C-alpha positions as CSV (number, residue, x, y, z in Angstrom):
1,M,13.7,-13.0,-28.0
2,R,17.0,-12.0,-29.3
3,A,18.7,-13.0,-26.2
4,S,16.9,-16.5,-25.8
5,Q,17.2,-17.6,-29.4
6,P,20.7,-19.1,-29.4
7,V,20.3,-20.5,-26.0
8,I,17.0,-22.3,-27.0
9,D,18.6,-23.5,-30.4
10,C,21.5,-25.1,-28.6
11,L,18.8,-26.5,-25.7
12,I,16.9,-28.1,-28.6
13,E,19.9,-29.8,-30.1
14,R,20.7,-31.2,-26.5
15,L,17.2,-32.7,-26.0
16,H,16.9,-34.1,-29.6
17,G,15.3,-37.4,-29.6
18,T,13.8,-37.0,-26.2
19,P,10.0,-36.7,-25.8
20,T,10.6,-33.1,-24.6
21,S,9.5,-29.5,-25.6
22,V,10.6,-25.9,-24.8
23,L,8.4,-23.1,-24.2
24,L,9.4,-19.4,-23.8
25,T,6.7,-16.8,-22.5
26,D,6.9,-13.1,-21.9
27,G,6.5,-11.6,-18.4
28,G,2.6,-12.0,-18.7
29,A,3.0,-15.8,-19.3
30,R,1.9,-15.4,-23.1
31,I,3.8,-18.1,-25.0
32,L,6.2,-16.5,-27.6
33,R,8.0,-19.6,-28.8
34,R,7.3,-23.3,-28.8
35,D,9.8,-26.0,-29.8
36,V,8.8,-29.8,-29.9
37,A,9.7,-32.5,-32.4
38,E,8.1,-35.6,-30.9
39,F,4.7,-35.9,-32.6
40,D,2.6,-37.1,-29.6
41,L,3.9,-34.6,-27.3
42,R,3.1,-31.9,-30.0
43,R,-0.4,-33.3,-30.3
44,R,-1.0,-33.2,-26.6
45,L,0.3,-29.5,-26.3
46,D,-1.9,-28.7,-29.2
47,S,-5.1,-30.2,-27.3
48,V,-4.6,-27.6,-24.4
49,N,-3.7,-24.6,-26.5
50,A,0.2,-24.7,-25.3
51,E,1.3,-22.9,-28.4
52,R,2.5,-19.4,-29.5
53,G,0.1,-16.6,-28.8
54,F,-1.9,-18.4,-25.8
55,Y,-1.9,-17.0,-21.9
56,Y,-0.9,-19.4,-19.1
57,L,-1.3,-17.0,-16.4
58,E,-2.8,-18.7,-13.0
59,E,-5.8,-16.6,-13.2
60,Y,-6.9,-18.1,-16.5
61,T,-5.3,-21.9,-16.0
62,G,-4.6,-22.3,-12.2
63,T,-1.5,-23.8,-11.1
64,N,0.8,-24.4,-14.0
65,G,4.6,-24.4,-15.2
66,L,4.5,-21.1,-16.8
67,G,2.0,-19.1,-14.9
68,T,3.0,-20.4,-11.4
69,A,6.6,-19.0,-12.2
70,V,5.2,-15.7,-13.1
71,E,3.3,-15.5,-9.9
72,E,5.8,-16.9,-7.4
73,R,8.8,-15.4,-9.3
74,R,11.1,-18.4,-8.7
75,P,11.6,-21.7,-10.5
76,V,8.8,-24.2,-10.2
77,Q,8.2,-27.8,-11.2
78,I,4.5,-28.8,-11.5
79,T,4.0,-32.4,-11.9
80,G,0.9,-34.1,-13.1
81,P,-1.9,-33.9,-10.6
82,E,-0.5,-30.8,-9.1
83,H,-2.0,-29.0,-12.1
84,F,-5.3,-27.3,-11.2
85,C,-7.0,-28.0,-14.7
86,G,-7.6,-31.7,-15.3
87,P,-6.3,-31.6,-19.1
88,L,-2.7,-30.5,-17.8
89,E,-2.5,-33.4,-15.4
90,Q,-0.8,-35.4,-18.3
91,F,2.3,-33.1,-18.4
92,T,5.2,-32.4,-16.0
93,C,6.4,-28.7,-16.6
94,A,9.6,-27.0,-15.2
95,G,9.4,-23.3,-15.6
96,V,12.2,-20.7,-14.5
97,P,11.5,-16.8,-14.6
98,I,14.0,-14.7,-16.5
99,F,14.7,-11.2,-14.9
100,H,16.6,-8.4,-16.6
101,P,20.0,-8.0,-14.9
102,L,19.8,-4.4,-14.8
103,T,16.1,-3.5,-14.0
104,G,15.1,-6.6,-12.3
105,H,11.9,-6.8,-14.1
106,L,10.4,-10.1,-15.0
107,E,11.2,-10.6,-18.8
108,G,9.6,-13.8,-19.0
109,V,9.7,-17.7,-18.3
110,I,11.5,-20.5,-20.0
111,D,9.8,-23.9,-19.5
112,V,10.8,-27.4,-20.1
113,T,7.6,-29.8,-20.4
114,C,7.3,-33.6,-21.0
115,R,4.5,-36.2,-20.3
116,F,3.7,-37.1,-16.7
117,L,4.9,-40.5,-17.4
118,D,8.3,-39.3,-18.7
119,T,9.1,-37.1,-15.7
120,N,12.6,-37.0,-14.6
121,E,14.9,-35.2,-12.2
122,R,16.5,-33.3,-15.0
123,L,13.9,-30.9,-16.2
124,L,14.2,-28.3,-13.7
125,P,18.1,-28.0,-13.6
126,I,18.0,-27.8,-17.5
127,A,15.7,-25.1,-17.4
128,V,17.6,-23.2,-14.5
129,E,20.8,-23.4,-16.6
130,A,19.1,-22.0,-19.8
131,A,17.3,-19.0,-17.8
132,A,20.8,-18.1,-16.4
133,E,22.4,-18.3,-20.1
134,I,19.5,-15.9,-21.4
135,E,20.0,-13.6,-18.4
136,E,23.6,-13.2,-19.3
137,R,22.8,-12.5,-22.7
138,L,20.4,-9.8,-21.6
139,F,23.2,-8.3,-19.8
140,L,25.5,-8.4,-22.7
141,Q,22.6,-6.7,-24.8
142,C,22.7,-3.7,-22.4
143,T,24.4,-0.7,-23.7
144,R,27.9,0.2,-22.6
145,R,26.5,3.1,-20.3
146,E,24.0,0.5,-18.3
147,Q,26.9,-2.0,-17.9
148,A,29.3,0.7,-16.6
149,L,26.2,1.7,-14.2
150,L,26.0,-1.9,-13.1
151,R,29.8,-2.3,-12.4
152,A,30.0,0.7,-10.4
153,F,26.8,-0.2,-8.2
154,L,28.3,-3.5,-7.6
155,R,31.7,-2.2,-6.6
156,A,30.1,0.5,-4.2
157,S,27.5,-2.4,-2.6
158,K,30.3,-4.6,-1.7
159,G,30.4,-4.6,2.2
160,A,28.7,-1.2,2.0
161,R,26.9,-0.2,5.5
162,S,24.9,2.6,3.9
163,G,22.4,2.7,1.3
164,I,23.8,2.7,-2.3
165,V,21.6,3.9,-5.2
166,A,23.3,4.0,-8.9
167,L,21.1,5.6,-11.4
168,N,20.8,7.4,-14.9
169,D,17.6,8.8,-16.6
170,Q,16.4,5.3,-17.3
171,V,17.7,2.6,-14.8
172,L,17.8,2.8,-11.0
173,L,19.7,0.2,-8.9
174,S,19.7,0.2,-5.1
175,N,21.0,-2.2,-2.4
176,A,18.4,-3.6,0.3
177,L,19.2,-0.8,2.9
178,A,18.2,2.1,0.4
179,A,15.3,0.3,-1.0
180,R,13.7,0.0,2.3
181,I,13.3,3.7,2.6
182,L,12.9,4.7,-1.0
183,N,9.6,5.3,-2.7
184,Q,8.6,6.6,-6.5
185,T,8.7,10.0,-5.3
186,D,12.1,9.7,-3.8
187,Q,13.5,8.1,-7.0
188,T,12.3,10.9,-9.0
189,A,13.9,13.4,-6.2
190,L,17.1,11.7,-6.3
191,W,17.6,11.8,-10.1
192,E,16.9,15.6,-10.2
193,Y,19.5,16.1,-7.4
194,A,21.8,13.6,-9.4
195,V,21.4,15.9,-12.8
196,H,22.6,18.9,-10.8
197,A,25.9,16.8,-9.4
198,I,26.4,15.5,-13.0
199,K,26.1,19.0,-14.4
200,A,28.5,20.5,-12.1
201,G,31.0,17.5,-12.8
202,R,31.8,17.1,-8.9
203,D,30.4,15.5,-5.9
204,K,27.6,17.1,-3.9
205,A,26.5,16.5,-0.4
206,L,22.9,17.1,0.6
207,T,20.5,16.4,3.5
208,L,17.3,15.1,2.1
209,T,14.0,13.9,3.5
210,L,13.6,10.2,2.1
211,G,10.3,8.2,3.4
212,D,10.0,9.6,7.0
213,L,13.7,10.0,7.7
214,E,16.0,13.0,7.2
215,V,19.2,11.6,5.7
216,N,22.8,12.8,4.7
217,T,23.5,11.9,1.0
218,A,26.7,12.2,-1.1
219,F,26.1,12.3,-4.9
220,H,29.0,11.2,-7.2
221,P,28.9,11.5,-11.0
222,M,30.2,8.5,-12.7
223,R,32.0,8.4,-15.9
224,E,33.2,5.6,-18.5
225,G,36.3,7.0,-19.9
226,D,35.0,10.5,-20.8
227,E,31.4,9.9,-20.9
228,V,29.2,10.5,-17.8
229,V,27.1,7.5,-17.6
230,G,25.0,8.1,-14.3
231,A,25.5,9.1,-10.5
232,L,26.2,7.0,-7.5
233,V,24.3,8.0,-4.4
234,E,25.4,7.4,-0.8
235,I,22.7,7.5,1.7
236,D,23.8,7.5,5.6
237,L,20.9,5.8,7.4
238,P,20.4,7.1,11.3
239,R,21.2,4.5,13.5
240,R,18.4,3.1,15.8
241,P,18.1,5.3,18.9
242,T,18.4,3.8,22.2
243,A,15.3,3.6,24.6
244,A,16.6,6.5,26.5
245,E,17.2,8.5,23.0
246,R,13.6,7.6,22.1
247,S,12.2,8.6,25.3
248,R,13.7,12.2,25.3
249,S,12.8,12.7,21.6
250,Q,9.1,11.8,22.3
251,E,9.2,14.2,25.2
252,V,10.4,17.0,22.7
253,A,8.6,16.1,19.6
254,G,5.6,14.6,21.0
255,A,4.6,17.4,23.4
256,P,3.6,20.2,20.6
257,L,1.3,17.5,19.0
258,R,-0.4,16.7,22.1
259,R,-1.2,20.3,22.8
260,A,-2.6,20.9,19.2
261,V,-6.2,19.7,19.9
262,G,-7.1,17.6,23.0
263,G,-4.1,15.4,23.0
264,L,-4.7,14.0,19.5
265,V,-1.8,12.7,17.6
266,G,-0.7,13.5,14.1
267,E,2.2,15.1,12.0
268,S,0.7,15.6,8.5
269,A,0.1,18.9,7.1
270,S,-3.4,18.2,6.1
271,W,-4.1,17.2,9.9
272,I,-2.4,20.1,11.4
273,R,-4.1,22.4,8.9
274,L,-7.5,20.9,10.0
275,C,-6.8,21.1,13.6
276,G,-5.9,24.5,13.3
277,L,-8.9,25.2,11.3
278,A,-11.3,23.5,13.7
279,S,-9.7,25.1,16.8
280,W,-10.2,28.9,15.1
281,Y,-14.0,28.0,15.2
282,A,-14.2,26.3,18.5
283,S,-12.1,29.1,20.2
284,R,-15.1,31.5,19.1
285,G,-17.9,29.0,19.9
286,L,-19.0,28.5,16.3
287,P,-20.7,25.4,15.4
288,L,-19.2,22.5,13.3
289,L,-20.0,19.7,11.1
290,L,-17.4,17.1,11.0
291,L,-17.5,14.8,7.8
292,G,-15.4,12.0,6.9
293,E,-15.1,8.1,6.4
294,R,-15.9,5.7,9.2
295,G,-13.4,5.4,11.8
296,V,-11.3,8.8,10.6
297,G,-11.7,10.1,14.1
298,K,-14.6,12.7,13.9
299,L,-15.7,12.0,17.4
300,A,-12.2,12.2,18.8
301,L,-11.5,15.4,17.2
302,A,-14.9,16.8,18.6
303,K,-14.0,15.6,22.0
304,G,-10.4,17.1,21.7
305,L,-12.3,20.6,20.8
306,H,-14.2,20.4,24.0
307,A,-11.2,19.4,26.1
308,D,-9.3,22.6,24.7
309,F,-12.2,25.0,24.5
310,G,-15.2,23.5,26.5
311,D,-16.2,23.8,30.2
312,P,-14.9,21.3,32.7
313,G,-16.5,17.8,32.6
314,E,-17.7,15.2,29.8
315,P,-19.3,16.7,26.4
316,T,-23.0,15.4,26.2
317,V,-23.1,12.9,23.1
318,I,-26.3,12.2,21.6
319,E,-26.5,9.3,18.8
320,G,-27.9,10.0,15.6
321,A,-28.9,6.4,15.7
322,M,-32.0,6.5,17.9
323,S,-32.3,4.2,21.0
324,A,-35.0,1.4,20.8
325,G,-38.6,2.8,21.2
326,E,-37.5,6.2,20.6
327,D,-39.4,8.5,18.1
328,N,-38.5,11.5,16.2
329,A,-40.1,13.7,18.9
330,R,-38.5,12.4,21.9
331,W,-35.0,12.5,20.2
332,L,-35.4,16.1,19.2
333,G,-36.8,16.8,22.7
334,R,-33.4,15.5,24.3
335,V,-31.6,17.9,21.7
336,R,-33.9,20.9,22.7
337,R,-33.3,20.5,26.6
338,R,-29.7,20.2,26.0
339,L,-29.5,23.3,23.8
340,A,-31.2,25.1,26.6
341,Q,-28.1,24.8,28.7
342,P,-25.5,27.1,27.6
343,R,-22.5,25.6,29.2
344,G,-20.4,22.7,27.8
345,T,-20.5,20.8,24.4
346,L,-23.2,19.1,22.5
347,I,-22.0,16.4,20.0
348,V,-24.4,15.0,17.6
349,T,-23.0,11.8,15.9
350,H,-23.9,10.0,13.0
351,V,-26.4,12.6,11.3
352,E,-26.4,10.6,8.0
353,L,-28.6,8.1,10.3
354,L,-31.3,10.7,10.9
355,P,-34.6,10.9,8.8
356,A,-34.4,14.0,6.6
357,A,-37.5,15.6,8.4
358,V,-35.4,15.2,11.8
359,V,-32.3,16.9,10.3
360,E,-34.6,19.6,9.0
361,A,-36.1,20.1,12.7
362,L,-32.7,20.1,14.0
363,A,-31.5,22.8,11.8
364,G,-34.2,24.7,12.9
365,L,-33.7,24.3,16.4
366,L,-30.0,25.4,16.1
367,A,-31.1,28.3,14.0
368,G,-33.4,29.3,16.6
369,T,-31.3,29.2,19.5
370,P,-28.9,32.1,20.0
371,A,-25.4,31.5,19.8
372,D,-24.5,32.9,23.5
373,R,-27.2,30.7,25.0
374,R,-26.5,27.4,23.7
375,P,-23.7,25.0,24.1
376,F,-20.6,24.6,21.8
377,V,-22.3,22.4,19.0
378,V,-20.4,19.9,16.9
379,A,-22.3,17.3,14.5
380,T,-20.4,14.5,12.8
381,A,-21.5,12.5,9.8
382,V,-20.1,9.5,7.6
383,E,-19.5,11.6,4.3
384,T,-21.6,9.7,1.5
385,P,-20.9,11.6,-1.5
386,D,-22.6,9.2,-3.9
387,Q,-26.0,10.0,-1.9
388,P,-27.4,13.4,-3.0
389,E,-30.1,13.1,-0.4
390,T,-27.8,12.9,2.3
391,E,-25.5,15.9,1.0
392,H,-28.8,17.9,1.1
393,R,-29.1,17.1,4.9
394,Y,-25.6,18.3,5.3
395,D,-26.3,21.6,3.3
396,L,-29.2,22.2,5.5
397,L,-27.1,22.4,8.6
398,A,-24.2,24.3,7.0
399,Q,-26.5,26.8,5.4
400,H,-29.4,27.3,7.6
401,A,-27.9,26.6,11.0
402,G,-24.6,28.0,10.0
403,L,-22.5,25.0,11.0
404,A,-19.0,25.2,9.4
405,R,-18.2,22.2,7.2
406,I,-14.9,20.4,8.1
407,E,-13.7,17.3,6.0
408,L,-11.3,14.9,7.7
409,P,-9.1,13.2,5.2
410,P,-9.0,9.5,5.4
411,L,-5.7,7.8,6.8
412,R,-4.5,6.8,3.3
413,E,-4.3,10.4,2.4
414,R,-2.1,11.4,5.5
415,L,0.5,8.5,5.6
416,E,2.8,10.7,7.8
417,D,0.3,10.0,10.6
418,I,0.5,6.6,10.6
419,R,3.7,6.2,12.6
420,P,2.7,8.4,15.4
421,L,-0.8,7.2,15.7
422,A,0.4,3.3,15.7
423,Q,2.8,4.1,18.5
424,H,0.3,6.1,20.4
425,F,-2.2,3.4,20.0
426,L,0.3,0.9,21.3
427,E,1.2,3.0,24.3
428,R,-2.6,3.1,25.1
429,H,-3.0,-0.8,25.0
430,A,0.3,-2.2,25.6
431,P,1.1,-3.8,29.0
432,R,4.7,-2.5,28.7
433,P,5.4,1.4,28.3
434,T,8.7,0.5,26.1
435,M,6.6,-1.6,23.6
436,R,7.4,0.0,20.0
437,F,7.2,-0.8,16.1
438,S,10.3,-1.6,14.4
439,P,11.1,0.5,11.5
440,E,10.2,-2.1,8.9
441,A,7.0,-2.7,10.6
442,V,6.0,0.9,10.5
443,Q,7.2,1.0,6.9
444,A,4.9,-1.8,6.1
445,L,1.9,-0.3,8.0
446,G,2.4,2.7,5.8
447,R,1.8,0.6,2.6
448,L,-1.6,-0.5,3.6
449,N,-4.9,1.0,2.5
450,W,-6.8,1.6,6.0
451,S,-10.2,1.4,4.6
452,G,-11.2,1.5,8.4
453,N,-9.0,4.5,9.1
454,A,-7.5,5.1,12.5
455,R,-10.0,3.0,14.3
456,E,-8.8,0.0,12.2
457,L,-5.1,1.0,13.0
458,E,-6.1,1.2,16.8
459,T,-7.7,-2.2,16.5
460,L,-4.4,-3.7,15.2
461,A,-2.2,-2.0,17.6
462,Q,-4.6,-3.4,20.4
463,Q,-4.2,-7.0,19.1
464,L,-0.2,-6.8,18.6
465,A,0.0,-5.5,21.9
466,A,-1.9,-8.4,23.5
467,T,-0.3,-11.2,21.3
468,V,3.5,-10.1,20.7
469,P,5.6,-11.1,23.7
470,G,8.5,-9.0,22.9
471,A,9.1,-5.4,23.3
472,V,9.5,-4.8,19.7
473,I,6.8,-5.5,17.1
474,E,8.7,-6.6,14.0
475,L,7.1,-7.3,10.3
476,D,6.9,-10.9,10.9
477,D,4.5,-10.1,14.0
478,L,1.9,-8.6,11.8
479,P,-1.1,-11.0,11.3
480,Q,-1.0,-13.0,8.3
481,D,-4.1,-11.3,6.6
482,V,-2.5,-7.9,7.3
483,R,0.9,-9.2,5.3
484,A,-1.0,-10.6,2.6
485,R,-2.7,-7.1,1.8
486,L,0.7,-5.4,1.7
487,P,1.6,-4.1,-1.9
488,R,5.2,-5.0,-2.9
489,R,6.2,-1.7,-3.6
490,S,5.2,1.9,-2.6
491,L,2.1,3.2,-4.3
492,T,1.4,6.5,-5.7
493,R,-1.6,8.7,-4.4
494,F,-3.6,7.7,-7.5
495,E,-2.6,4.1,-6.8
496,Q,-3.7,4.2,-3.4
497,S,-7.1,5.4,-4.3
498,E,-7.5,2.8,-6.9
499,L,-6.4,0.0,-4.5
500,H,-8.9,1.5,-1.8
501,A,-11.6,1.2,-4.3
502,I,-10.7,-2.4,-5.3
503,L,-10.5,-3.7,-2.0
504,G,-13.7,-2.3,-1.0
505,A,-15.3,-4.1,-3.7
506,L,-13.8,-7.3,-2.8
507,R,-14.9,-6.7,0.8
508,E,-18.5,-6.1,-0.3
509,T,-18.7,-9.3,-2.5
510,G,-16.9,-11.3,0.0
511,G,-13.7,-11.8,-1.9
512,N,-16.0,-12.9,-5.2
513,K,-13.5,-11.5,-7.6
514,K,-15.9,-11.8,-10.4
515,E,-18.7,-10.1,-8.6
516,A,-16.3,-7.3,-7.5
517,A,-15.0,-6.8,-11.3
518,R,-18.6,-6.1,-12.2
519,H,-19.2,-3.7,-9.4
520,L,-16.0,-1.7,-10.5
521,G,-17.2,-1.8,-14.3
522,L,-13.8,-3.8,-15.1
523,A,-13.1,-7.2,-16.9
524,R,-12.3,-9.9,-14.4
525,S,-8.9,-10.1,-16.0
526,T,-8.1,-6.3,-15.8
527,L,-9.0,-6.7,-12.1
528,Y,-6.5,-9.7,-11.7
529,R,-4.0,-7.5,-13.4
530,K,-4.5,-4.2,-11.2
531,L,-4.0,-6.6,-8.3
532,R,-0.8,-7.9,-9.4
533,A,0.4,-4.3,-10.7
534,L,-0.5,-3.2,-6.9
535,G,1.5,-5.8,-5.5
536,I,-1.4,-7.8,-3.7
537,D,-1.4,-11.3,-3.0
538,Q,-4.7,-12.1,-4.3
539,T,-4.5,-15.6,-3.2
540,R,-4.1,-14.9,0.4
541,L,-6.7,-12.0,0.7
542,L,-9.1,-12.6,3.6
543,F,-12.6,-11.1,3.9
């Protein structure tokens, strides 16, 4: 408000005598100030509550000069019938977002409005000019330390071929190269290292892991006179390897992973730890119960354990979903006959689909067959924490039949595995062995929710392998519905869980936001705010 007041006062003088109004909002499209002299226009604005204190977000009002400028983060002019709500069609509105010059935060919108019949080509240029003046005043209101930080950042960024970050305890500025690999955790770590360089009063060189890259960094304390105002960080991004180098690195780095469990791919600590635990049980012939969400890789892990520790040949897989015409007795008879054959591996899938009586009988069969006279047994089930009766069945198998319970984490909790899994699936389905994902595409995949886990990732890789003509899959090659779900920034683990719950509710309700909000116990406006805060383009979600 302080930065805008003299600009708007001057603008009102320039517009004196014209049927035009000036509106100022905050970053949430809430009107903070309205200036209008012409009586008829003021009456019309009153009739649609275009006055101080009212919100004009798109979620409440549809397309309009205030909310649409907030949503699209660019200057817009909405003319008459282009408005979503009928009562607003009598206006033409030119809205321009105002960004803080240091933080880049959306601070508000300045809007010039007139009657539709008075529309003229000067509205938008006038609003753009006013927004630029307000942003300049915002910069002048910044502290001396912040201005010095910005000046140093601009000097270092000019023509830089490396990632450049300037930061202090409140502000972080980065060029495009650095922003591509930084997430919120990295930013916190950078400041901690920067503090050490500032305290030491000298440059400091470190090798750090940022995103999924190991990079060389140099920290330089920045001074304004005798005062330290922050630190400048140079990040040397590794060059893109050649095809031959990638092939050699895959041979070296990929081999240990593929020897872990039956050729399964994964690099995250949780996946390696889980595979080690499962291998320990399998090497001793101890039965397992693998739990996890759909598509997380339970059956793949069971088959991988058989490949490493079972007898030659394929494992026996008995589906928990009984075939047509098969009753409980016949299904249990199949299990009993297989248990009588001590060699190989028996995998029982989808235990959650079995009736409670059948699970109890299955536990009895397993408990009654000596371990040295039965095959290696692995049961799999979709984890259903909200259904106590299903949990009771799992407890029966664990406690009565001695199955060791291992829970597979969802893909969204082991983001380090997305890159190797995506490339592995691409190699499996691609017509050309050299086909690969670009770093930008891989980074985008790491920001998705993956409610369908590894199975969903494989389906995407298979689709891309069949449709992308080139050898490299770029960000723009990802399907439109996938790109629409991309958050605009990296999410914390808590935000990822929150996003998973929201997208799950939207999927269950076919995209009906009102019903999804009810399922989640949220107000619809809260759901909109959360989607926006998570960087999800709600207008392009497909279910």
